[in-house]
C-alpha positions in Angstrom: 25.3 -13.6 -21.1 23.7 -11.7 -18.3 20.9 -13.6 -16.6 19.0 -10.6 -15.2 19.6 -7.1 -16.5 18.1 -4.6 -14.1 17.5 -1.5 -16.2 16.5 1.9 -14.8 15.4 4.5 -17.3 16.2 7.8 -15.8 15.0 11.3 -16.7 15.9 14.1 -14.3 15.6 11.9 -11.2 19.1 12.3 -9.8 17.8 12.5 -6.2 16.0 9.2 -6.5 19.2 7.6 -7.9 21.1 8.9 -4.9 18.5 7.6 -2.5 17.6 4.2 -3.9 20.6 2.9 -5.8 22.6 1.9 -2.7 19.6 -0.3 -1.6 19.2 -1.7 -5.0 22.9 -2.7 -5.2 22.9 -4.3 -1.8 19.7 -6.3 -2.5 20.6 -7.4 -6.1 23.9 -9.1 -5.6 24.3 -12.4 -7.3 26.0 -14.0 -10.2 24.4 -13.1 -13.5 22.7 -9.9 -12.2 23.8 -6.6 -13.7 22.5 -3.1 -13.2 22.2 -0.5 -16.0 21.1 3.1 -15.9 19.8 4.5 -19.2 19.7 8.2 -19.1 16.9 9.7 -21.3 18.5 13.1 -22.0 18.4 14.4 -18.5 18.8 18.1 -17.9 19.9 17.7 -14.3 23.2 16.3 -13.1 22.1 12.7 -13.2 24.9 11.6 -15.6 27.6 13.5 -13.7 26.4 11.9 -10.5 26.5 8.4 -11.9 30.0 8.8 -13.4 31.3 10.3 -10.2 29.7 7.9 -7.7 28.9 4.6 -9.6 31.6 4.1 -12.3 31.0 0.3 -12.2 27.3 0.6 -13.1 26.9 0.5 -16.9 25.6 3.9 -18.0 23.8 4.3 -21.3 23.4 7.9 -22.5 20.8 9.3 -24.9 21.0 12.8 -26.3 17.3 13.5 -25.8 14.2 12.2 -24.0 12.7 9.3 -26.1 9.9 8.7 -23.6 9.4 5.5 -21.6 8.8 3.5 -24.8 11.7 4.7 -27.0 14.1 5.0 -24.1 13.6 1.4 -23.0 13.6 0.1 -26.6 16.9 1.8 -27.4 18.4 0.7 -24.1 17.3 -3.0 -24.3 18.5 -3.4 -27.9 22.0 -2.8 -26.5 21.7 -5.4 -23.7 21.9 -9.1 -24.0 20.2 -10.9 -21.1 17.7 -13.7 -20.4 15.5 -11.4 -18.5 15.0 -7.7 -18.4 14.0 -6.2 -15.1 12.5 -2.7 -15.8 12.7 -0.6 -12.7 11.6 2.9 -11.9 14.2 5.1 -10.2 11.7 5.9 -7.4 11.4 2.4 -6.2 12.9 0.9 -3.0 13.5 -2.8 -3.3 13.7 -5.3 -0.4 16.0 -8.2 0.4 15.4 -11.3 -1.8 13.2 -9.3 -4.2 14.7 -10.8 -7.3 14.6 -14.5 -6.6 10.8 -15.0 -6.5 10.5 -13.3 -9.9 13.4 -15.3 -11.4 12.0 -18.6 -10.0 8.6 -17.9 -11.4 9.9 -17.2 -14.9 12.4 -20.2 -14.8 9.7 -22.8 -13.9 7.3 -21.8 -16.7 8.7 -20.9 -20.2 5.2 -19.7 -21.2 5.4 -16.7 -18.8 6.3 -13.6 -20.7 6.3 -11.1 -17.8 5.8 -10.9 -14.1 5.7 -8.4 -11.3 6.1 -8.2 -7.5 3.7 -6.8 -4.9 3.9 -3.0 -5.0 3.3 -1.1 -1.8 3.3 2.7 -1.3 6.6 4.1 -0.1 5.0 6.8 2.0 2.2 4.6 3.3 3.9 1.2 3.4 1.1 -1.0 4.7 -1.1 0.0 1.7 -0.9 -0.9 -2.0 0.5 1.6 -4.5 -1.3 3.0 -7.5 1.0 1.6 -10.3 0.4 -2.1 -10.1 -0.5 -3.0 -6.5 -1.1 -6.8 -6.5 -1.5 -7.2 -10.3 -3.1 -5.3 -13.1 -6.4 -5.8 -15.0 -8.6 -3.9 -17.4 -12.4 -3.8 -18.0 -13.7 -4.4 -21.5 -13.7 -0.6 -22.2 -10.0 -0.4 -21.5 -10.0 1.2 -18.0 -7.2 -0.2 -15.9 -7.4 -1.2 -12.3 -5.5 -3.4 -9.9 -6.0 -5.9 -7.1 -5.6 -3.6 -4.2 -6.4 -0.4 -6.0 -9.5 0.6 -7.9 -9.7 4.2 -9.1 -8.3 6.2 -6.2 -9.2 3.8 -3.4 -6.2 1.9 -2.0 -6.5 -1.2 0.1 -4.4 -2.0 3.1 -2.3 -5.1 2.5 -3.1 -7.8 5.0 -2.3 -10.7 2.8 -5.6 -10.9 1.0 -3.8 -11.3 -2.3 -1.0 -13.5 -1.3 -1.2 -16.0 -4.0 0.8 -16.4 -7.2 -1.7 -15.9 -10.0 -2.2 -14.9 -13.6 -3.0 -11.2 -14.2 -3.7 -9.1 -17.3 -0.8 -6.7 -17.1 2.3 -6.1 -15.1 3.4 -2.6 -14.3 6.3 -1.0 -16.1 7.3 0.5 -12.7 8.8 -2.9 -11.8 8.4 -5.6 -14.4 10.5 -8.7 -15.2 10.2 -9.5 -18.9 11.5 -12.5 -20.8 13.8 -11.0 -23.4 12.8 -13.4 -26.1 9.1 -12.6 -25.6 9.8 -8.8 -25.5 11.5 -8.8 -28.9 9.3 -11.4 -30.4 6.1 -9.3 -29.7 7.6 -6.1 -31.1 8.9 -4.4 -28.0 7.2 -1.2 -26.7 5.1 0.7 -29.1 6.9 4.1 -29.4 3.7 5.8 -30.6 2.6 5.6 -26.9 5.7 7.6 -25.7 4.7 6.9 -22.1 1.8 5.4 -20.0 -0.1 2.2 -20.8 2.6 0.9 -23.0 3.2 -2.0 -20.6 -0.5 -2.9 -20.9 -0.2 -2.9 -24.7 2.9 -5.1 -24.5 1.2 -7.6 -22.1 -1.9 -7.7 -24.2 0.2 -8.6 -27.3 2.0 -11.2 -25.3 -1.2 -12.8 -24.1 -2.5 -12.8 -27.7 0.5 -14.9 -28.6 -0.1 -17.4 -25.8 2.2 -16.0 -23.1 1.1 -15.6 -19.5 1.5 -12.5 -17.3 2.0 -13.3 -13.6 2.1 -11.8 -10.2 4.0 -13.0 -7.1 3.5 -11.8 -3.6 6.8 -13.3 -2.5 8.6 -10.2 -3.9 7.8 -6.8 -2.4 8.9 -3.3 -3.5 7.9 0.2 -2.4 7.1 2.9 -5.0 6.8 6.6 -4.5 5.0 7.3 -7.8 4.7 10.4 -10.0 8.4 10.8 -10.0 8.6 12.0 -13.7 5.1 13.3 -14.4 2.8 14.4 -11.5 -0.7 12.8 -11.4 -2.3 16.2 -12.0 -0.3 16.9 -15.1 -2.5 17.8 -18.2 0.1 16.1 -20.4 -0.2 12.9 -18.3 -4.0 13.0 -18.6 -3.7 13.5 -22.3 -1.4 10.5 -22.7 -3.7 8.3 -20.6 -6.8 9.1 -22.7 -5.0 8.9 -26.0 -3.0 5.8 -25.3 -6.0 4.0 -24.0 -7.7 4.5 -27.3 -4.5 3.2 -29.0 -4.6 0.2 -26.7 -8.2 -0.7 -27.6 -7.8 -0.1 -31.4 -4.7 -2.3 -31.5 -5.7 -5.2 -29.4 -9.5 -5.8 -29.1 -10.9 -8.7 -31.1 -12.4 -7.5 -34.4 -15.9 -8.5 -33.4 -15.7 -6.2 -30.3 -13.8 -3.2 -31.7 -16.5 -0.9 -33.1 -19.1 -1.3 -30.4 -16.6 -0.9 -27.5 -15.0 2.2 -29.1 -18.5 3.8 -29.4 -19.3 3.1 -25.7 -15.8 4.3 -24.7 -16.5 7.6 -26.4 -19.6 8.0 -24.2 -17.5 7.4 -21.0 -14.9 9.9 -22.1 -17.5 12.5 -23.1 -19.0 12.3 -19.6 -15.6 12.7 -18.0 -14.9 15.8 -20.1 -18.3 17.2 -19.0 -17.4 16.7 -15.4 -14.1 18.5 -15.9 -15.9 21.3 -17.6 -18.4 21.7 -14.7 -15.5 21.8 -12.3 -13.9 24.6 -14.4 -10.9 22.4 -15.2 -10.4 23.5 -18.7 -6.9 22.2 -19.2 -8.3 18.7 -18.5 -11.1 19.2 -21.0 -8.5 20.2 -23.5 -6.5 17.0 -22.7 -9.4 14.8 -23.5 -10.2 16.7 -26.8 -6.6 16.6 -27.8 -6.4 12.9 -27.1 -9.3 12.2 -29.4 -7.9 14.5 -32.1 -4.6 12.7 -32.2 -6.2 9.3 -31.9 -8.3 10.0 -35.0 -5.3 11.2 -37.0 -3.5 7.9 -36.6 -6.5 5.6 -36.2 -5.6 3.7 -39.4 -2.0 3.4 -38.3 -3.1 1.7 -35.1 -5.5 -0.6 -36.9 -2.7 -1.6 -39.2 -0.6 -2.6 -36.1 -3.2 -5.2 -35.1 -1.3 -8.4 -34.9 -1.8 -11.5 -37.0 -2.3 -13.5 -33.9 -4.9 -11.1 -32.6 -7.1 -11.6 -35.6 -7.5 -15.2 -34.5 -9.0 -14.1 -31.2 -12.8 -14.0 -31.2 -13.3 -13.5 -27.5 -11.9 -11.4 -24.6 -9.3 -12.9 -22.4 -10.5 -14.3 -19.1 -8.5 -11.6 -17.2 -10.5 -8.8 -18.8 -13.4 -7.7 -16.6 -16.5 -8.0 -18.7 -18.4 -5.2 -17.0 -17.6 -1.5 -16.4 -15.2 -0.7 -13.6 -16.5 2.9 -13.6 -20.1 1.7 -13.2 -19.2 -0.7 -10.5 -17.2 1.9 -8.6 -19.5 4.9 -8.8 -22.9 3.3 -9.0 -22.6 -0.1 -7.3 -20.1 1.2 -4.8 -17.8 -1.7 -5.4 -14.5 -0.1 -4.4 -12.5 -3.2 -3.5 -11.3 -5.9 -5.9 -13.0 -8.7 -4.0 -16.4 -7.0 -4.3 -16.3 -7.3 -8.1 -18.1 -10.2 -9.8 -14.9 -11.3 -11.5 -13.7 -14.8 -12.4 -11.0 -14.9 -9.8 -13.4 -13.9 -7.0 -15.8 -16.7 -7.6 
């Protein structure tokens, strides 16, 4: 059986495959490592490029785009491995990037997933948006990272060079224990894309698994390779999926009060978009709430048996509001937060 299955889910990113696959192959040699490319119904020449240039890399083809969630679920059910390494096509790996991740997982069977340090490809001394030095959320569901809060990115000077437990590992580069992935129900395909990895990590934590970060592995991420940051569809997915995330995973005694307060935050953001004349973004927020309401019961029905035994928030959830801290208290760096790991 394959030890580490490195799986790239590709959708119309042929140029990234051409640019980054040679580096990945060179830096991922080792017995038990195998690279897969799962093509999510690309409309460019990604499949033809792979067949012509990399016939030895196992190619999985889908007839349409199943999103991040469905694409990975369908790909991973075809792969037998101890660990899955989910990797975006727009990431450049570095020498010895795999071993620290493998070593971390091998030494502690309670670790469900882990991630490396993620720096920005175009600004390599700084952390990158999707993951940075480990992911967290506040109690209202807003994600942030060590090294990146909102749109403020820290320069990496080693301030987060410690292996530590986090709340979520980024789907851009994430090693997952295959047993834990399938045991916790895989990715939720109702998410389609965005925040599905936070949902997966939360479910893992509810079942007693740990999510970890190691600074000993470093990769560089371009970001926005599939959906640009300003895409109204991406904004819609982020708002809607965040509501899914809270509805599915919050302890019962927190659920109603936090969802009410979350509505207030989202209403304010919609008003800001309206004042700026960004009507497509206003529509994204409204559409997110409309869809969330339609399947609210379905999401509540997905609440895990193990979650119902939780009566408090995990330690890695910030008990304040990251938005209030950022905009009103001007705490724009992780170490400025009054958080358990900063004490």
